[in-house]
FITORSE-958540 format. One record per residue (C-alpha): x, y, z. Coordinates in Angstrom, 1 decimal, padded with zeros to 4 digits. Layout:
! residues N
X|Y|Z
...
This chain:
! residues 118
-113.7|037.4|147.4
-112.2|038.9|144.2
-113.6|042.3|143.6
-110.8|043.8|141.2
-108.0|043.1|138.9
-105.2|045.6|139.6
-102.6|044.7|137.0
-101.7|042.3|134.3
-098.3|041.1|133.2
-097.0|038.1|131.1
-094.8|035.9|132.9
-093.1|033.8|130.1
-093.1|036.5|127.4
-093.6|033.8|124.8
-096.6|032.4|123.0
-097.0|029.3|121.0
-095.6|028.4|118.5
-092.7|030.9|118.9
-089.6|029.3|120.6
-088.1|032.6|122.0
-085.5|032.0|124.5
-085.8|034.4|127.6
-084.9|034.2|131.2
-088.2|032.6|131.6
-086.7|029.5|129.9
-084.7|028.9|133.0
-087.8|027.9|134.9
-088.7|024.2|134.4
-092.3|024.0|133.0
-091.5|020.8|131.0
-092.8|020.4|127.5
-095.6|023.1|128.1
-094.2|026.4|126.9
-097.5|028.3|126.7
-097.4|031.7|128.0
-098.3|032.2|131.8
-100.0|035.3|132.8
-099.8|036.9|136.2
-102.7|039.1|137.4
-103.2|040.8|140.7
-106.7|040.6|142.4
-107.9|042.5|145.4
-109.6|040.7|148.3
-108.9|037.2|147.0
-108.0|034.7|149.7
-107.8|030.8|149.7
-109.4|028.9|152.5
-107.1|026.8|154.5
-106.3|023.7|152.5
-107.7|025.1|149.3
-105.5|024.8|146.3
-105.0|027.4|143.5
-107.2|025.5|141.2
-110.3|026.8|143.4
-109.7|030.0|141.6
-110.9|030.1|138.0
-110.0|032.8|135.4
-112.7|033.4|132.8
-111.3|034.7|129.5
-113.3|036.0|126.5
-111.0|036.4|123.5
-111.2|038.7|120.4
-113.5|036.1|118.7
-115.9|035.9|121.6
-114.7|032.5|122.5
-114.9|031.8|126.2
-112.4|029.9|128.4
-112.4|028.9|132.0
-108.9|028.4|133.2
-107.8|027.1|136.6
-105.2|029.1|138.4
-101.8|027.5|138.6
-100.6|029.6|141.6
-102.3|032.0|144.0
-100.2|033.9|146.4
-101.1|036.5|149.0
-098.9|039.6|148.7
-097.7|040.4|152.2
-099.2|043.3|154.1
-101.9|043.9|151.4
-105.2|042.7|150.4
-104.0|041.7|146.9
-103.4|038.1|145.7
-101.0|037.3|142.7
-102.7|034.9|140.4
-100.9|032.8|137.7
-102.5|031.0|135.0
-101.7|029.4|131.6
-103.2|030.8|128.4
-105.3|028.3|126.4
-103.7|026.8|123.2
-106.3|028.3|120.8
-107.0|031.7|122.2
-107.3|034.3|119.6
-105.1|037.3|119.1
-106.4|040.6|120.2
-108.1|042.1|123.2
-109.3|039.5|125.8
-111.4|040.3|128.8
-110.5|038.5|132.1
-112.4|038.0|135.3
-111.6|036.0|138.4
-114.1|033.6|140.0
-113.7|032.2|143.4
-116.0|031.2|146.2
-119.1|032.0|144.1
-118.0|035.5|143.5
-116.8|037.1|140.2
-114.5|040.0|139.9
-114.9|043.1|137.7
-113.7|042.8|134.1
-110.0|043.6|133.1
-108.5|043.2|129.8
-105.2|041.9|128.3
-103.9|042.1|124.8
-103.0|038.7|123.1
-100.2|039.4|120.5
-100.3|037.3|117.3
């Protein structure tokens, strides 16, 4: 069960509508160029056969607008109780401080924050 968010990091380093070319552009995400965010959550495990979308990231942006985003990827970090969770930022998320929680198996993590740049 998720019980904490340990760290946050942007994976693509770009945000719509800014077409910045980075190492991330080497990955093939197709036409979808929204930023992917990678977070690390402790005690988060997928059940056998369960897909990453079973993990939902709940975001509350600077305008107090809520978003529930399914994880695109969940990976256990070897020899730890930490999972790496990657998700896509919604199109209309407001710039500013955004609170983040992870929901899985009817349990919600504590709150972390990320900063969304304009």
